[in-house]
SERO-4910 file (N, C-alpha, C, O; in steps of 0.05 Angstrom, whole numbers):
BEGIN
 pado doro    nc1    nc2    nc3   cac1   cac2   cac3    cc1    cc2    cc3    oc1    oc2    oc3
  Unk    A   2591   3999   1243   2575   3979   1257   2549   3972   1245   2535   3991   1236
  Unk    A   2542   3948   1242   2516   3940   1234   2495   3945   1258   2502   3941   1281
  Unk    A   2469   3954   1250   2449   3961   1272   2430   3938   1277   2410   3942   1291
  Unk    A   2435   3913   1266   2418   3890   1270   2419   3877   1295   2400   3867   1307
  Unk    A   2444   3876   1305   2447   3865   1330   2448   3884   1354   2440   3907   1352
  Unk    A   2459   3871   1379   2457   3884   1404   2486   3897   1407   2492   3913   1425
  Unk    A   2503   3889   1389   2531   3904   1391   2530   3927   1372   2526   3923   1348
  Unk    A   2533   3955   1385   2529   3976   1368   2552   3996   1369   2552   4016   1354
  Unk    A   2571   3991   1383   2597   4009   1388   2621   3995   1390   2622   3971   1391
  Unk    A   2642   4012   1392   2669   4000   1395   2672   3989   1422   2683   3967   1425
  Unk    A   2664   4002   1440   2666   3988   1471   2651   3964   1471   2663   3946   1483
  Unk    A   2629   3959   1461   2614   3935   1462   2628   3913   1446   2629   3890   1454
  Unk    A   2640   3920   1422   2655   3901   1406   2679   3889   1420   2682   3865   1421
  Unk    A   2696   3909   1431   2719   3903   1445   2712   3886   1472   2726   3866   1478
  Unk    A   2692   3894   1486   2684   3878   1508   2675   3849   1501   2679   3831   1517
  Unk    A   2662   3846   1477   2653   3819   1468   2678   3801   1463   2679   3778   1470
  Unk    A   2697   3814   1450   2724   3801   1442   2737   3789   1468   2745   3766   1470
  Unk    A   2738   3809   1487   2753   3799   1513   2736   3777   1529   2745   3759   1542
  Unk    A   2709   3783   1526   2691   3762   1539   2696   3734   1528   2697   3715   1542
  Unk    A   2699   3732   1502   2702   3707   1491   2730   3696   1496   2732   3673   1506
  Unk    A   2751   3710   1492   2776   3703   1497   2781   3692   1524   2795   3672   1527
  Unk    A   2770   3705   1544   2771   3696   1571   2760   3670   1578   2767   3658   1598
  Unk    A   2742   3659   1559   2727   3637   1567   2739   3613   1549   2730   3590   1552
  Unk    A   2759   3618   1530   2771   3599   1513   2796   3588   1528   2810   3603   1543
  Unk    A   2803   3561   1524   2820   3550   1542   2848   3551   1531   2866   3538   1542
  Unk    A   2853   3569   1507   2879   3572   1496   2877   3594   1471   2856   3607   1467
  Unk    A   2900   3596   1456   2899   3614   1436   2878   3606   1414   2872   3583   1410
  Unk    A   2868   3627   1399   2849   3622   1378   2858   3637   1353   2870   3659   1357
  Unk    A   2853   3629   1328   2859   3642   1306   2837   3662   1302   2816   3662   1315
  Unk    A   2843   3680   1282   2825   3706   1278   2797   3697   1266   2775   3707   1272
  Unk    A   2801   3678   1250   2774   3672   1236   2758   3657   1256   2734   3662   1256
  Unk    A   2765   3641   1271   2750   3626   1291   2739   3648   1311   2715   3649   1317
  Unk    A   2757   3666   1319   2744   3688   1339   2725   3704   1324   2705   3711   1337
  Unk    A   2727   3711   1302   2708   3724   1287   2678   3712   1284   2657   3723   1288
  Unk    A   2684   3683   1276   2659   3667   1275   2642   3668   1301   2617   3669   1302
  Unk    A   2659   3667   1323   2645   3666   1352   2630   3694   1355   2607   3696   1361
  Unk    A   2646   3715   1349   2635   3742   1351   2608   3748   1335   2591   3764   1342
  Unk    A   2606   3733   1313   2581   3740   1297   2554   3724   1309   2533   3722   1297
  Unk    A   2559   3715   1334   2534   3706   1349   2516   3730   1350   2492   3727   1350
  Unk    A   2528   3756   1350   2509   3780   1348   2513   3791   1320   2535   3795   1310
  Unk    A   2487   3795   1308   2486   3806   1283   2497   3833   1278   2498   3843   1255
  Unk    A   2505   3846   1300   2513   3873   1297   2545   3878   1287   2555   3899   1281
  Unk    A   2558   3849   1287   2588   3850   1283   2595   3847   1255   2587   3828   1241
  Unk    A   2611   3867   1245   2619   3867   1219   2653   3861   1219   2666   3868   1239
  Unk    A   2663   3848   1198   2689   3837   1200   2712   3860   1202   2731   3858   1217
  Unk    A   2707   3882   1186   2730   3903   1187   2728   3919   1213   2749   3929   1223
  Unk    A   2706   3922   1224   2706   3933   1254   2719   3914   1270   2737   3922   1286
  Unk    A   2711   3889   1269   2721   3869   1288   2754   3870   1283   2768   3870   1303
  Unk    A   2764   3872   1260   2791   3871   1254   2807   3894   1267   2828   3891   1279
  Unk    A   2793   3918   1265   2805   3940   1273   2808   3942   1307   2828   3950   1319
  Unk    A   2785   3932   1317   2784   3931   1345   2799   3908   1358   2807   3911   1382
  Unk    A   2804   3889   1346   2823   3867   1354   2852   3877   1352   2867   3875   1372
  Unk    A   2860   3889   1330   2884   3902   1329   2891   3923   1351   2913   3926   1360
  Unk    A   2870   3938   1358   2874   3960   1380   2877   3945   1407   2893   3954   1424
  Unk    A   2863   3923   1411   2866   3910   1435   2894   3896   1440   2902   3892   1463
  Unk    A   2906   3887   1417   2929   3880   1416   2953   3901   1425   2970   3898   1442
  Unk    A   2948   3923   1408   2965   3945   1413   2965   3956   1443   2985   3961   1455
  Unk    A   2941   3957   1453   2941   3969   1482   2944   3943   1503   2938   3946   1527
  Unk    A   2952   3922   1494   2960   3900   1515   2940   3886   1527   2946   3872   1547
  Unk    A   2913   3887   1516   2894   3871   1528   2894   3841   1517   2885   3822   1530
  Unk    A   2904   3841   1494   2905   3817   1479   2934   3811   1469   2947   3830   1459
  Unk    A   2946   3786   1470   2969   3780   1455   2968   3764   1433   2953   3744   1434
  Unk    A   2983   3768   1410   2983   3753   1390   3005   3732   1388   3028   3742   1390
  Unk    A   3003   3709   1385   3025   3687   1386   3042   3687   1358   3036   3700   1338
  Unk    A   3059   3673   1361   3078   3667   1336   3062   3655   1315   3067   3661   1291
  Unk    A   3044   3641   1320   3025   3626   1301   2999   3642   1293   2980   3631   1281
  Unk    A   3001   3669   1300   2980   3688   1289   2953   3680   1303   2932   3683   1290
  Unk    A   2954   3670   1328   2931   3670   1343   2930   3687   1369   2950   3699   1377
  Unk    A   2908   3688   1380   2902   3709   1399   2895   3697   1427   2882   3676   1429
  Unk    A   2905   3708   1446   2898   3703   1474   2896   3727   1493   2910   3746   1490
  Unk    A   2880   3725   1511   2875   3749   1529   2898   3748   1548   2909   3728   1556
  Unk    A   2904   3775   1555   2928   3780   1576   2915   3786   1603   2891   3790   1607
  Unk    A   2935   3786   1623   2924   3792   1654   2908   3821   1651   2887   3825   1662
  Unk    A   2919   3837   1638   2907   3866   1635   2877   3864   1623   2858   3878   1630
  Unk    A   2877   3847   1603   2850   3841   1589   2833   3830   1607   2811   3841   1610
  Unk    A   2838   3807   1621   2821   3796   1641   2812   3816   1662   2788   3818   1667
  Unk    A   2829   3831   1672   2821   3849   1695   2802   3870   1686   2783   3876   1700
  Unk    A   2809   3884   1660   2792   3904   1653   2765   3891   1642   2743   3902   1645
  Unk    A   2768   3866   1628   2743   3855   1617   2723   3849   1642   2699   3856   1641
  Unk    A   2734   3836   1661   2716   3829   1683   2702   3851   1695   2680   3848   1704
  Unk    A   2714   3873   1697   2703   3899   1712   2677   3906   1696   2658   3916   1708
  Unk    A   2676   3902   1673   2651   3912   1658   2638   3897   1640   2622   3907   1624
  Unk    A   2643   3866   1641   2630   3851   1625   2601   3848   1628   2587   3840   1609
  Unk    A   2593   3854   1651   2563   3851   1657   2546   3873   1645   2522   3874   1647
  Unk    A   2560   3891   1632   2547   3909   1613   2540   3897   1588   2522   3906   1574
  Unk    A   2553   3876   1580   2542   3864   1554   2516   3851   1558   2514   3837   1578
  Unk    A   2494   3853   1540   2471   3842   1543   2471   3814   1549   2487   3799   1537
  Unk    A   2455   3803   1567   2455   3774   1575   2450   3758   1550   2460   3735   1549
  Unk    A   2437   3766   1530   2429   3746   1508   2454   3743   1490   2457   3723   1475
  Unk    A   2474   3765   1491   2496   3767   1477   2516   3747   1491   2529   3732   1477
  Unk    A   2517   3747   1516   2534   3730   1530   2527   3702   1525   2544   3686   1518
  Unk    A   2502   3697   1530   2490   3668   1526   2497   3659   1499   2508   3637   1497
  Unk    A   2492   3675   1474   2499   3668   1450   2531   3663   1445   2539   3643   1432
  Unk    A   2545   3681   1457   2574   3676   1455   2582   3650   1470   2599   3635   1460
  Unk    A   2570   3645   1492   2581   3619   1507   2573   3596   1488   2589   3577   1486
  Unk    A   2548   3595   1475   2541   3576   1459   2560   3574   1434   2569   3552   1427
  Unk    A   2565   3595   1422   2582   3594   1400   2614   3586   1405   2627   3573   1388
  Unk    A   2624   3592   1425   2649   3585   1435   2654   3557   1443   2677   3547   1441
  Unk    A   2632   3542   1453   2634   3516   1460   2650   3495   1442   2666   3480   1452
  Unk    A   2643   3495   1416   2654   3476   1400   2686   3485   1397   2705   3468   1398
  Unk    A   2689   3510   1394   2717   3521   1392   2735   3515   1416   2759   3509   1414
  Unk    A   2722   3516   1437   2738   3508   1463   2744   3478   1461   2767   3470   1467
  Unk    A   2727   3461   1453   2733   3432   1451   2757   3427   1432   2776   3412   1437
  Unk    A   2755   3442   1408   2779   3435   1389   2806   3447   1400   2828   3437   1394
  Unk    A   2804   3469   1417   2829   3479   1426   2841   3462   1449   2865   3460   1454
  Unk    A   2822   3450   1461   2835   3428   1481   2843   3405   1469   2862   3392   1479
  Unk    A   2831   3396   1445   2843   3371   1431   2868   3379   1421   2887   3364   1422
  Unk    A   2870   3404   1411   2896   3412   1395   2919   3414   1419   2943   3411   1413
  Unk    A   2914   3419   1443   2932   3417   1464   2943   3388   1472   2964   3384   1485
  Unk    A   2927   3370   1464   2934   3341   1469   2950   3328   1447   2963   3307   1451
  Unk    A   2949   3342   1423   2964   3333   1400   2985   3349   1394   2981   3372   1386
  Unk    A   3013   3338   1396   3034   3355   1391   3051   3344   1366   3057   3320   1364
  Unk    A   3057   3363   1349   3078   3356   1325   3099   3376   1323   3095   3400   1329
  Unk    A   3122   3367   1316   3144   3385   1313   3164   3371   1292   3160   3348   1284
  Unk    A   3182   3386   1286   3204   3374   1269   3228   3384   1272   3230   3408   1280
  Unk    A   3251   3370   1268   3278   3379   1270   3296   3373   1248   3295   3351   1237
  Unk    A   3311   3390   1240   3328   3386   1216   3356   3381   1227   3364   3391   1248
  Unk    A   3371   3363   1210   3398   3364   1215   3411   3357   1187   3399   3358   1166
  Unk    A   3437   3350   1188   3453   3345   1163   3439   3322   1143   3440   3320   1119
  Unk    A   3426   3306   1161   3416   3279   1146   3388   3284   1134   3380   3271   1115
  Unk    A   3373   3303   1146   3343   3307   1135   3327   3319   1158   3336   3336   1174
  Unk    A   3302   3308   1160   3283   3321   1175   3272   3297   1192   3266   3275   1181
  Unk    A   3270   3301   1216   3253   3282   1237   3231   3294   1246   3231   3316   1258
  Unk    A   3208   3280   1240   3181   3290   1256   3176   3278   1282   3180   3254   1285
  Unk    A   3169   3293   1298   3162   3286   1326   3131   3285   1330   3119   3306   1325
  Unk    A   3119   3264   1337   3090   3265   1342   3082   3254   1367   3093   3234   1375
  Unk    A   3063   3264   1381   3054   3256   1407   3023   3260   1413   3011   3278   1402
  Unk    A   3013   3243   1429   2985   3244   1437   2985   3238   1466   2999   3220   1475
  Unk    A   2968   3254   1482   2965   3249   1508   2933   3250   1514   2917   3256   1497
  Unk    A   2928   3244   1541   2897   3245   1546   2894   3269   1568   2874   3274   1581
  Unk    A   2918   3282   1569   2917   3303   1587   2934   3300   1611   2946   3318   1623
  Unk    A   2933   3273   1619   2950   3265   1642   2974   3244   1635   2996   3246   1644
  Unk    A   2965   3226   1618   2986   3206   1610   2993   3206   1578   2976   3205   1561
  Unk    A   3017   3208   1574   3028   3204   1547   3019   3180   1532   3030   3159   1537
  Unk    A   3003   3181   1517   2993   3156   1501   3011   3144   1478   3012   3120   1474
  Unk    A   3026   3163   1463   3041   3159   1441   3064   3182   1439   3058   3206   1440
  Unk    A   3088   3173   1438   3111   3192   1427   3126   3174   1405   3133   3150   1407
  Unk    A   3127   3191   1385   3139   3174   1359   3157   3195   1346   3149   3219   1344
  Unk    A   3182   3185   1337   3199   3202   1321   3200   3187   1290   3204   3163   1287
  Unk    A   3197   3203   1271   3199   3189   1244   3218   3205   1229   3216   3230   1227
  Unk    A   3238   3191   1217   3256   3204   1198   3240   3206   1170   3229   3186   1161
  Unk    A   3241   3229   1159   3226   3230   1134   3241   3243   1111   3229   3247   1091
  Unk    A   3265   3249   1113   3280   3261   1093   3279   3290   1086   3298   3305   1088
  Unk    A   3253   3298   1077   3253   3326   1069   3230   3343   1081   3211   3330   1091
  Unk    A   3230   3367   1081   3211   3385   1094   3183   3381   1085   3165   3379   1101
  Unk    A   3179   3379   1057   3153   3376   1048   3136   3353   1058   3112   3354   1065
  Unk    A   3153   3330   1059   3141   3307   1071   3133   3310   1102   3112   3303   1112
  Unk    A   3155   3321   1116   3150   3328   1142   3125   3343   1147   3109   3335   1164
  Unk    A   3120   3364   1133   3098   3379   1137   3070   3362   1132   3050   3364   1145
  Unk    A   3073   3346   1112   3049   3328   1104   3042   3309   1126   3019   3304   1133
  Unk    A   3065   3299   1138   3060   3278   1161   3048   3294   1184   3027   3287   1193
  Unk    A   3059   3315   1192   3050   3329   1212   3019   3341   1209   3004   3341   1229
  Unk    A   3011   3350   1187   2983   3358   1179   2966   3333   1182   2946   3334   1195
  Unk    A   2975   3311   1170   2958   3287   1170   2953   3276   1199   2931   3270   1207
  Unk    A   2975   3275   1214   2974   3268   1241   2954   3283   1258   2937   3272   1273
  Unk    A   2958   3309   1254   2942   3329   1272   2911   3327   1267   2894   3331   1284
  Unk    A   2908   3321   1240   2878   3321   1229   2864   3296   1243   2843   3298   1255
  Unk    A   2878   3273   1240   2865   3248   1253   2882   3232   1272   2886   3207   1269
  Unk    A   2892   3246   1292   2910   3233   1311   2898   3209   1325   2910   3188   1328
  Unk    A   2873   3212   1333   2861   3190   1347   2858   3167   1332   2862   3145   1342
  Unk    A   2851   3169   1305   2846   3146   1290   2875   3135   1281   2878   3111   1278
  Unk    A   2895   3150   1278   2921   3141   1274   2932   3124   1297   2944   3103   1295
  Unk    A   2927   3137   1320   2937   3124   1345   2925   3097   1347   2939   3078   1353
  Unk    A   2894   3094   1343   2883   3068   1343   2894   3049   1321   2896   3026   1327
  Unk    A   2901   3057   1298   2913   3038   1276   2940   3027   1285   2947   3004   1280
  Unk    A   2957   3046   1299   2982   3038   1307   2980   3016   1330   2995   2997   1331
  Unk    A   2959   3022   1348   2955   3002   1366   2945   2976   1354   2956   2955   1362
  Unk    A   2927   2975   1337   2920   2952   1323   2942   2937   1311   2946   2913   1318
  Unk    A   2958   2951   1293   2982   2940   1282   3001   2925   1300   3012   2904   1295
  Unk    A   3003   2939   1322   3025   2930   1341   3014   2903   1361   3029   2888   1373
  Unk    A   2989   2903   1360   2974   2882   1375   2962   2861   1361   2951   2842   1373
  Unk    A   2964   2862   1335   2955   2838   1319   2968   2810   1324   2992   2809   1330
  Unk    A   2953   2788   1321   2971   2765   1327   2979   2752   1300   2994   2732   1301
***
């Protein structure tokens, strides 16, 4: 552990990880989680990785199929019991650092992409919602997987813009 920050030991680091995951609205990738954790200068990547792995092994955190992390019920219960032992300045810095990631996670949940393969090729399924209303549901036949992946990435990156362009095209006079 680095001695520049307020996080100085394994327990503090694990507690910080649980504190952050509890406040995020959904799963987060390892790199984003680490970037939030460096709100305290005492966090080093290899220690972070080891402690994250231990938290997964002991059931405090679950790893998704997409290699993202989410807190479990056990993690919430155990983290809540001792999170006040984290210095207030670290909690405030963590809250500030996780805010933009939380916004991106919420956005990610409103934009869905998937694909299905059959004997004829690949169909891409795209959808956008505002959280309550489905704004767009569209299936596009695209032939091969490479093109399907390209369409999915492009749509996910700029879904709001593409939705606006589709509306514009469909409502032009």
